[in-house]
All heavy atoms as a GROMACS GRO file, in nm:
protein
  455
    1MET      N    1   5.921  14.068   2.973
    1MET     CA    2   6.026  13.987   2.915
    1MET      C    3   5.988  13.840   2.930
    1MET      O    4   5.938  13.798   3.034
    1MET     CB    5   6.158  14.017   2.985
    1MET     CG    6   6.274  13.951   2.922
    1MET     SD    7   6.426  14.023   2.992
    1MET     CE    8   6.537  13.894   2.954
    2LYS      N    9   6.013  13.762   2.826
    2LYS     CA   10   5.974  13.622   2.826
    2LYS      C   11   6.070  13.539   2.911
    2LYS      O   12   6.191  13.554   2.902
    2LYS     CB   13   5.972  13.571   2.683
    2LYS     CG   14   5.914  13.436   2.667
    2LYS     CD   15   5.900  13.400   2.520
    2LYS     CE   16   5.832  13.267   2.504
    2LYS     NZ   17   5.815  13.229   2.364
    3LYS      N   18   6.012  13.451   2.995
    3LYS     CA   19   6.093  13.366   3.081
    3LYS      C   20   6.141  13.246   3.000
    3LYS      O   21   6.066  13.183   2.926
    3LYS     CB   22   6.010  13.316   3.199
    3LYS     CG   23   6.085  13.223   3.291
    3LYS     CD   24   5.994  13.169   3.400
    3LYS     CE   25   6.069  13.074   3.489
    3LYS     NZ   26   6.050  12.935   3.451
    4PHE      N   27   6.270  13.215   3.013
    4PHE     CA   28   6.324  13.099   2.946
    4PHE      C   29   6.284  12.973   3.021
    4PHE      O   30   6.280  12.970   3.142
    4PHE     CB   31   6.477  13.107   2.937
    4PHE     CG   32   6.524  13.213   2.842
    4PHE    CD1   33   6.576  13.333   2.888
    4PHE    CD2   34   6.514  13.193   2.705
    4PHE    CE1   35   6.617  13.430   2.800
    4PHE    CE2   36   6.556  13.290   2.616
    4PHE     CZ   37   6.608  13.409   2.664
    5VAL      N   38   6.252  12.869   2.944
    5VAL     CA   39   6.207  12.742   3.003
    5VAL      C   40   6.315  12.638   2.978
    5VAL      O   41   6.365  12.625   2.866
    5VAL     CB   42   6.074  12.697   2.937
    5VAL    CG1   43   6.028  12.565   2.995
    5VAL    CG2   44   5.969  12.804   2.955
    6SER      N   45   6.350  12.563   3.082
    6SER     CA   46   6.452  12.460   3.066
    6SER      C   47   6.394  12.341   2.988
    6SER      O   48   6.272  12.326   2.974
    6SER     CB   49   6.504  12.412   3.202
    6SER     OG   50   6.406  12.331   3.264
    7PHE      N   51   6.481  12.256   2.941
    7PHE     CA   52   6.439  12.139   2.866
    7PHE      C   53   6.348  12.050   2.952
    7PHE      O   54   6.244  12.003   2.905
    7PHE     CB   55   6.562  12.059   2.821
    7PHE     CG   56   6.526  11.933   2.749
    7PHE    CD1   57   6.485  11.936   2.617
    7PHE    CD2   58   6.533  11.811   2.813
    7PHE    CE1   59   6.451  11.820   2.551
    7PHE    CE2   60   6.498  11.694   2.747
    7PHE     CZ   61   6.458  11.699   2.616
    8ASN      N   62   6.386  12.029   3.076
    8ASN     CA   63   6.305  11.943   3.164
    8ASN      C   64   6.168  12.004   3.193
    8ASN      O   65   6.068  11.934   3.199
    8ASN     CB   66   6.380  11.915   3.295
    8ASN     CG   67   6.500  11.825   3.273
    8ASN    OD1   68   6.503  11.744   3.181
    8ASN    ND2   69   6.601  11.841   3.357
    9GLU      N   70   6.163  12.136   3.210
    9GLU     CA   71   6.036  12.204   3.233
    9GLU      C   72   5.945  12.192   3.111
    9GLU      O   73   5.826  12.167   3.122
    9GLU     CB   74   6.058  12.351   3.267
    9GLU     CG   75   6.122  12.374   3.403
    9GLU     CD   76   6.161  12.520   3.424
    9GLU    OE1   77   6.183  12.592   3.325
    9GLU    OE2   78   6.170  12.560   3.541
   10LEU      N   79   6.003  12.209   2.993
   10LEU     CA   80   5.927  12.197   2.870
   10LEU      C   81   5.873  12.055   2.852
   10LEU      O   82   5.758  12.036   2.814
   10LEU     CB   83   6.013  12.237   2.749
   10LEU     CG   84   5.944  12.235   2.614
   10LEU    CD1   85   5.827  12.333   2.612
   10LEU    CD2   86   6.043  12.267   2.504
   11ALA      N   87   5.956  11.956   2.882
   11ALA     CA   88   5.912  11.817   2.872
   11ALA      C   89   5.796  11.790   2.968
   11ALA      O   90   5.700  11.721   2.933
   11ALA     CB   91   6.029  11.723   2.902
   12ALA      N   92   5.804  11.846   3.088
   12ALA     CA   93   5.696  11.827   3.185
   12ALA      C   94   5.568  11.895   3.138
   12ALA      O   95   5.458  11.840   3.152
   12ALA     CB   96   5.739  11.883   3.320
   13GLN      N   97   5.580  12.014   3.078
   13GLN     CA   98   5.462  12.085   3.027
   13GLN      C   99   5.395  12.007   2.914
   13GLN      O  100   5.273  12.006   2.904
   13GLN     CB  101   5.503  12.223   2.974
   13GLN     CG  102   5.538  12.323   3.080
   13GLN     CD  103   5.588  12.454   3.019
   13GLN    OE1  104   5.586  12.473   2.897
   13GLN    NE2  105   5.635  12.545   3.104
   14LYS      N  106   5.476  11.945   2.830
   14LYS     CA  107   5.422  11.873   2.714
   14LYS      C  108   5.388  11.727   2.746
   14LYS      O  109   5.346  11.652   2.658
   14LYS     CB  110   5.524  11.875   2.599
   14LYS     CG  111   5.562  12.014   2.553
   14LYS     CD  112   5.454  12.076   2.471
   14LYS     CE  113   5.496  12.212   2.420
   14LYS     NZ  114   5.397  12.277   2.341
   15ASN      N  115   5.410  11.687   2.872
   15ASN     CA  116   5.385  11.548   2.916
   15ASN      C  117   5.461  11.448   2.829
   15ASN      O  118   5.405  11.351   2.778
   15ASN     CB  119   5.236  11.516   2.915
   15ASN     CG  120   5.160  11.597   3.018
   15ASN    OD1  121   5.212  11.625   3.125
   15ASN    ND2  122   5.040  11.637   2.985
   16VAL      N  123   5.591  11.473   2.812
   16VAL     CA  124   5.675  11.386   2.730
   16VAL      C  125   5.773  11.314   2.821
   16VAL      O  126   5.823  11.371   2.918
   16VAL     CB  127   5.757  11.467   2.627
   16VAL    CG1  128   5.803  11.379   2.514
   16VAL    CG2  129   5.681  11.584   2.575
   17GLN      N  130   5.801  11.189   2.788
   17GLN     CA  131   5.899  11.114   2.866
   17GLN      C  132   6.036  11.129   2.798
   17GLN      O  133   6.050  11.102   2.679
   17GLN     CB  134   5.861  10.966   2.873
   17GLN     CG  135   5.956  10.886   2.958
   17GLN     CD  136   5.913  10.741   2.969
   17GLN    OE1  137   5.820  10.699   2.903
   17GLN    NE2  138   5.983  10.666   3.051
   18VAL      N  139   6.134  11.172   2.875
   18VAL     CA  140   6.268  11.194   2.822
   18VAL      C  141   6.347  11.064   2.834
   18VAL      O  142   6.351  11.003   2.941
   18VAL     CB  143   6.340  11.306   2.900
   18VAL    CG1  144   6.481  11.326   2.849
   18VAL    CG2  145   6.261  11.434   2.893
   19THR      N  146   6.406  11.020   2.724
   19THR     CA  147   6.492  10.902   2.726
   19THR      C  148   6.628  10.938   2.668
   19THR      O  149   6.638  11.021   2.577
   19THR     CB  150   6.432  10.786   2.643
   19THR    OG1  151   6.410  10.831   2.510
   19THR    CG2  152   6.300  10.739   2.702
   20LEU      N  153   6.730  10.876   2.719
   20LEU     CA  154   6.865  10.904   2.672
   20LEU      C  155   6.894  10.826   2.544
   20LEU      O  156   6.841  10.717   2.523
   20LEU     CB  157   6.967  10.864   2.779
   20LEU     CG  158   6.956  10.939   2.912
   20LEU    CD1  159   7.057  10.882   3.012
   20LEU    CD2  160   6.979  11.087   2.891
   21MET      N  161   6.978  10.884   2.460
   21MET     CA  162   7.019  10.816   2.338
   21MET      C  163   7.133  10.720   2.370
   21MET      O  164   7.217  10.751   2.454
   21MET     CB  165   7.068  10.918   2.235
   21MET     CG  166   6.962  11.012   2.186
   21MET     SD  167   7.028  11.142   2.077
   21MET     CE  168   7.086  11.049   1.940
   22ASP      N  169   7.135  10.605   2.304
   22ASP     CA  170   7.251  10.518   2.319
   22ASP      C  171   7.350  10.548   2.207
   22ASP      O  172   7.324  10.628   2.117
   22ASP     CB  173   7.212  10.370   2.323
   22ASP     CG  174   7.146  10.322   2.196
   22ASP    OD1  175   7.145  10.396   2.097
   22ASP    OD2  176   7.095  10.209   2.196
   23SER      N  177   7.466  10.484   2.211
   23SER     CA  178   7.574  10.519   2.118
   23SER      C  179   7.536  10.491   1.973
   23SER      O  180   7.581  10.562   1.883
   23SER     CB  181   7.702  10.445   2.155
   23SER     OG  182   7.682  10.305   2.145
   24SER      N  183   7.454  10.391   1.947
   24SER     CA  184   7.415  10.364   1.808
   24SER      C  185   7.330  10.477   1.753
   24SER      O  186   7.341  10.511   1.635
   24SER     CB  187   7.340  10.231   1.797
   24SER     OG  188   7.216  10.238   1.865
   25ASP      N  189   7.248  10.539   1.835
   25ASP     CA  190   7.168  10.653   1.792
   25ASP      C  191   7.258  10.771   1.754
   25ASP      O  192   7.233  10.841   1.658
   25ASP     CB  193   7.071  10.698   1.901
   25ASP     CG  194   6.960  10.598   1.927
   25ASP    OD1  195   6.930  10.517   1.836
   25ASP    OD2  196   6.904  10.599   2.038
   26VAL      N  197   7.363  10.790   1.831
   26VAL     CA  198   7.455  10.902   1.806
   26VAL      C  199   7.526  10.881   1.673
   26VAL      O  200   7.539  10.975   1.594
   26VAL     CB  201   7.557  10.917   1.921
   26VAL    CG1  202   7.662  11.021   1.889
   26VAL    CG2  203   7.485  10.952   2.051
   27LYS      N  204   7.569  10.759   1.645
   27LYS     CA  205   7.637  10.731   1.517
   27LYS      C  206   7.543  10.757   1.400
   27LYS      O  207   7.582  10.818   1.301
   27LYS     CB  208   7.686  10.586   1.514
   27LYS     CG  209   7.802  10.560   1.607
   27LYS     CD  210   7.842  10.414   1.606
   27LYS     CE  211   7.947  10.385   1.711
   27LYS     NZ  212   7.979  10.243   1.719
   28GLU      N  213   7.420  10.710   1.411
   28GLU     CA  214   7.322  10.731   1.304
   28GLU      C  215   7.293  10.881   1.287
   28GLU      O  216   7.281  10.930   1.175
   28GLU     CB  217   7.192  10.656   1.334
   28GLU     CG  218   7.203  10.507   1.321
   28GLU     CD  219   7.075  10.436   1.357
   28GLU    OE1  220   6.968  10.500   1.354
   28GLU    OE2  221   7.082  10.317   1.389
   29PHE      N  222   7.281  10.953   1.398
   29PHE     CA  223   7.254  11.096   1.393
   29PHE      C  224   7.370  11.171   1.327
   29PHE      O  225   7.349  11.258   1.243
   29PHE     CB  226   7.229  11.151   1.534
   29PHE     CG  227   7.202  11.298   1.537
   29PHE    CD1  228   7.082  11.349   1.492
   29PHE    CD2  229   7.299  11.386   1.581
   29PHE    CE1  230   7.057  11.485   1.493
   29PHE    CE2  231   7.275  11.522   1.583
   29PHE     CZ  232   7.154  11.571   1.539
   30ASN      N  233   7.494  11.134   1.362
   30ASN     CA  234   7.610  11.199   1.302
   30ASN      C  235   7.614  11.174   1.151
   30ASN      O  236   7.643  11.266   1.074
   30ASN     CB  237   7.739  11.150   1.366
   30ASN     CG  238   7.762  11.210   1.502
   30ASN    OD1  239   7.705  11.312   1.537
   30ASN    ND2  240   7.845  11.144   1.582
   31LEU      N  241   7.583  11.053   1.108
   31LEU     CA  242   7.581  11.021   0.966
   31LEU      C  243   7.473  11.103   0.895
   31LEU      O  244   7.498  11.161   0.789
   31LEU     CB  245   7.555  10.872   0.946
   31LEU     CG  246   7.546  10.824   0.801
   31LEU    CD1  247   7.675  10.851   0.726
   31LEU    CD2  248   7.512  10.676   0.797
   32PHE      N  249   7.356  11.111   0.957
   32PHE     CA  250   7.246  11.190   0.900
   32PHE      C  251   7.287  11.337   0.886
   32PHE      O  252   7.262  11.400   0.783
   32PHE     CB  253   7.121  11.178   0.987
   32PHE     CG  254   7.013  11.274   0.949
   32PHE    CD1  255   6.932  11.248   0.840
   32PHE    CD2  256   6.992  11.390   1.021
   32PHE    CE1  257   6.831  11.337   0.804
   32PHE    CE2  258   6.894  11.479   0.985
   32PHE     CZ  259   6.813  11.452   0.876
   33MET      N  260   7.350  11.393   0.988
   33MET     CA  261   7.389  11.534   0.984
   33MET      C  262   7.495  11.559   0.878
   33MET      O  263   7.493  11.662   0.811
   33MET     CB  264   7.437  11.580   1.122
   33MET     CG  265   7.327  11.589   1.225
   33MET     SD  266   7.189  11.693   1.173
   33MET     CE  267   7.265  11.852   1.165
   34LYS      N  268   7.589  11.464   0.860
   34LYS     CA  269   7.690  11.480   0.755
   34LYS      C  270   7.625  11.480   0.618
   34LYS      O  271   7.658  11.562   0.532
   34LYS     CB  272   7.793  11.367   0.764
   34LYS     CG  273   7.890  11.382   0.879
   34LYS     CD  274   7.987  11.266   0.883
   34LYS     CE  275   8.078  11.275   1.004
   34LYS     NZ  276   8.169  11.161   1.014
   35GLN      N  277   7.530  11.390   0.598
   35GLN     CA  278   7.459  11.385   0.470
   35GLN      C  279   7.378  11.512   0.448
   35GLN      O  280   7.374  11.566   0.337
   35GLN     CB  281   7.368  11.262   0.465
   35GLN     CG  282   7.444  11.131   0.456
   35GLN     CD  283   7.353  11.011   0.470
   35GLN    OE1  284   7.239  11.022   0.517
   35GLN    NE2  285   7.402  10.895   0.429
   36ALA      N  286   7.314  11.561   0.553
   36ALA     CA  287   7.236  11.684   0.542
   36ALA      C  288   7.326  11.803   0.508
   36ALA      O  289   7.289  11.888   0.426
   36ALA     CB  290   7.160  11.710   0.672
   37ALA      N  291   7.444  11.808   0.567
   37ALA     CA  292   7.536  11.918   0.539
   37ALA      C  293   7.584  11.912   0.394
   37ALA      O  294   7.595  12.015   0.327
   37ALA     CB  295   7.655  11.912   0.635
   38ARG      N  296   7.612  11.791   0.344
   38ARG     CA  297   7.655  11.777   0.204
   38ARG      C  298   7.544  11.822   0.110
   38ARG      O  299   7.568  11.893   0.012
   38ARG     CB  300   7.693  11.632   0.175
   38ARG     CG  301   7.826  11.592   0.231
   38ARG     CD  302   7.867  11.453   0.181
   38ARG     NE  303   7.967  11.398   0.270
   38ARG     CZ  304   7.951  11.294   0.348
   38ARG    NH1  305   7.837  11.228   0.349
   38ARG    NH2  306   8.048  11.252   0.427
   39GLU      N  307   7.422  11.778   0.138
   39GLU     CA  308   7.308  11.814   0.052
   39GLU      C  309   7.285  11.965   0.056
   39GLU      O  310   7.257  12.027  -0.047
   39GLU     CB  311   7.183  11.739   0.099
   39GLU     CG  312   7.067  11.750   0.005
   39GLU     CD  313   7.089  11.678  -0.127
   39GLU    OE1  314   7.166  11.582  -0.132
   39GLU    OE2  315   7.027  11.720  -0.227
   40SER      N  316   7.299  12.024   0.172
   40SER     CA  317   7.281  12.168   0.186
   40SER      C  318   7.387  12.243   0.105
   40SER      O  319   7.357  12.343   0.039
   40SER     CB  320   7.289  12.208   0.333
   40SER     OG  321   7.279  12.348   0.346
   41ALA      N  322   7.510  12.194   0.109
   41ALA     CA  323   7.617  12.259   0.032
   41ALA      C  324   7.589  12.249  -0.118
   41ALA      O  325   7.609  12.346  -0.192
   41ALA     CB  326   7.752  12.195   0.066
   42LYS      N  327   7.541  12.133  -0.163
   42LYS     CA  328   7.508  12.116  -0.305
   42LYS      C  329   7.396  12.212  -0.344
   42LYS      O  330   7.402  12.277  -0.449
   42LYS     CB  331   7.463  11.973  -0.332
   42LYS     CG  332   7.573  11.871  -0.331
   42LYS     CD  333   7.516  11.733  -0.359
   42LYS     CE  334   7.616  11.623  -0.334
   42LYS     NZ  335   7.557  11.490  -0.350
   43ASN      N  336   7.292  12.221  -0.261
   43ASN     CA  337   7.180  12.311  -0.291
   43ASN      C  338   7.225  12.456  -0.291
   43ASN      O  339   7.178  12.536  -0.372
   43ASN     CB  340   7.067  12.290  -0.191
   43ASN     CG  341   6.998  12.157  -0.210
   43ASN    OD1  342   7.006  12.096  -0.316
   43ASN    ND2  343   6.931  12.109  -0.106
   44SER      N  344   7.316  12.492  -0.202
   44SER     CA  345   7.367  12.628  -0.197
   44SER      C  346   7.444  12.661  -0.324
   44SER      O  347   7.430  12.771  -0.379
   44SER     CB  348   7.456  12.645  -0.074
   44SER     OG  349   7.508  12.775  -0.068
   45GLN      N  350   7.525  12.567  -0.371
   45GLN     CA  351   7.599  12.590  -0.495
   45GLN      C  352   7.504  12.607  -0.613
   45GLN      O  353   7.523  12.694  -0.697
   45GLN     CB  354   7.694  12.473  -0.522
   45GLN     CG  355   7.815  12.470  -0.432
   45GLN     CD  356   7.902  12.348  -0.457
   45GLN    OE1  357   7.858  12.250  -0.516
   45GLN    NE2  358   8.026  12.355  -0.411
   46LYS      N  359   7.400  12.525  -0.618
   46LYS     CA  360   7.302  12.536  -0.726
   46LYS      C  361   7.230  12.671  -0.720
   46LYS      O  362   7.206  12.734  -0.822
   46LYS     CB  363   7.201  12.422  -0.719
   46LYS     CG  364   7.257  12.288  -0.758
   46LYS     CD  365   7.152  12.180  -0.745
   46LYS     CE  366   7.207  12.042  -0.774
   46LYS     NZ  367   7.106  11.936  -0.756
   47ALA      N  368   7.196  12.714  -0.600
   47ALA     CA  369   7.127  12.842  -0.584
   47ALA      C  370   7.217  12.957  -0.626
   47ALA      O  371   7.172  13.050  -0.693
   47ALA     CB  372   7.083  12.860  -0.438
   48ASN      N  373   7.344  12.951  -0.587
   48ASN     CA  374   7.437  13.058  -0.626
   48ASN      C  375   7.455  13.061  -0.778
   48ASN      O  376   7.459  13.168  -0.838
   48ASN     CB  377   7.572  13.040  -0.558
   48ASN     CG  378   7.568  13.075  -0.412
   48ASN    OD1  379   7.483  13.151  -0.368
   48ASN    ND2  380   7.659  13.018  -0.335
   49SER      N  381   7.464  12.945  -0.838
   49SER     CA  382   7.479  12.939  -0.984
   49SER      C  383   7.356  12.995  -1.053
   49SER      O  384   7.366  13.070  -1.149
   49SER     CB  385   7.502  12.793  -1.026
   49SER     OG  386   7.504  12.783  -1.165
   50SER      N  387   7.240  12.958  -1.003
   50SER     CA  388   7.115  13.007  -1.060
   50SER      C  389   7.101  13.157  -1.041
   50SER      O  390   7.059  13.229  -1.132
   50SER     CB  391   6.997  12.934  -0.995
   50SER     OG  392   6.876  12.983  -1.041
   51ALA      N  393   7.137  13.206  -0.924
   51ALA     CA  394   7.125  13.349  -0.896
   51ALA      C  395   7.220  13.431  -0.982
   51ALA      O  396   7.188  13.544  -1.020
   51ALA     CB  397   7.152  13.376  -0.748
   52SER      N  398   7.334  13.374  -1.016
   52SER     CA  399   7.430  13.449  -1.098
   52SER      C  400   7.380  13.468  -1.240
   52SER      O  401   7.426  13.556  -1.312
   52SER     CB  402   7.565  13.379  -1.101
   52SER     OG  403   7.557  13.258  -1.175
   53LYS      N  404   7.283  13.389  -1.281
   53LYS     CA  405   7.227  13.398  -1.417
   53LYS      C  406   7.104  13.488  -1.422
   53LYS      O  407   7.054  13.518  -1.530
   53LYS     CB  408   7.190  13.259  -1.467
   53LYS     CG  409   7.309  13.168  -1.482
   53LYS     CD  410   7.267  13.028  -1.520
   53LYS     CE  411   7.387  12.936  -1.520
   53LYS     NZ  412   7.351  12.796  -1.538
   54ALA      N  413   7.057  13.532  -1.308
   54ALA     CA  414   6.937  13.616  -1.304
   54ALA      C  415   6.974  13.760  -1.336
   54ALA      O  416   7.082  13.809  -1.301
   54ALA     CB  417   6.874  13.610  -1.166
   55TYR      N  418   6.886  13.827  -1.405
   55TYR     CA  419   6.905  13.967  -1.439
   55TYR      C  420   6.808  14.050  -1.354
   55TYR      O  421   6.688  14.023  -1.353
   55TYR     CB  422   6.878  13.992  -1.587
   55TYR     CG  423   6.977  13.924  -1.677
   55TYR    CD1  424   6.945  13.805  -1.739
   55TYR    CD2  425   7.102  13.980  -1.699
   55TYR    CE1  426   7.036  13.741  -1.822
   55TYR    CE2  427   7.195  13.918  -1.781
   55TYR     CZ  428   7.161  13.800  -1.843
   55TYR     OH  429   7.251  13.738  -1.924
   56LEU      N  430   6.861  14.148  -1.286
   56LEU     CA  431   6.778  14.235  -1.204
   56LEU      C  432   6.741  14.360  -1.286
   56LEU      O  433   6.827  14.421  -1.349
   56LEU     CB  434   6.852  14.277  -1.078
   56LEU     CG  435   6.894  14.161  -0.984
   56LEU    CD1  436   6.969  14.215  -0.865
   56LEU    CD2  437   6.769  14.085  -0.938
   57THR      N  438   6.616  14.392  -1.284
   57THR     CA  439   6.570  14.513  -1.354
   57THR      C  440   6.495  14.601  -1.255
   57THR      O  441   6.440  14.554  -1.157
   57THR     CB  442   6.477  14.477  -1.471
   57THR    OG1  443   6.365  14.406  -1.422
   57THR    CG2  444   6.551  14.394  -1.574
   58ARG      N  445   6.493  14.727  -1.288
   58ARG     CA  446   6.420  14.820  -1.200
   58ARG      C  447   6.281  14.838  -1.246
   58ARG      O  448   6.243  14.834  -1.354
   58ARG     CB  449   6.490  14.954  -1.198
   58ARG     CG  450   6.621  14.947  -1.128
   58ARG     CD  451   6.681  15.084  -1.123
   58ARG     NE  452   6.809  15.073  -1.054
   58ARG     CZ  453   6.871  15.174  -1.004
   58ARG    NH1  454   6.821  15.294  -1.014
   58ARG    NH2  455   6.985  15.159  -0.944
   0.00000   0.00000   0.00000
């Protein structure tokens, strides 16, 4: 069974320095995620519309 690795252990393995986000980063991230969710919803609607026009044959 595979052992789960904590975030800090993974950072140490990859030799990465962990830094905390400040509040401005969080605001920008939230805005980005909202935009990504809107774009995903638009793409999903387009895909559903396109799929409804496809004809399946055997």
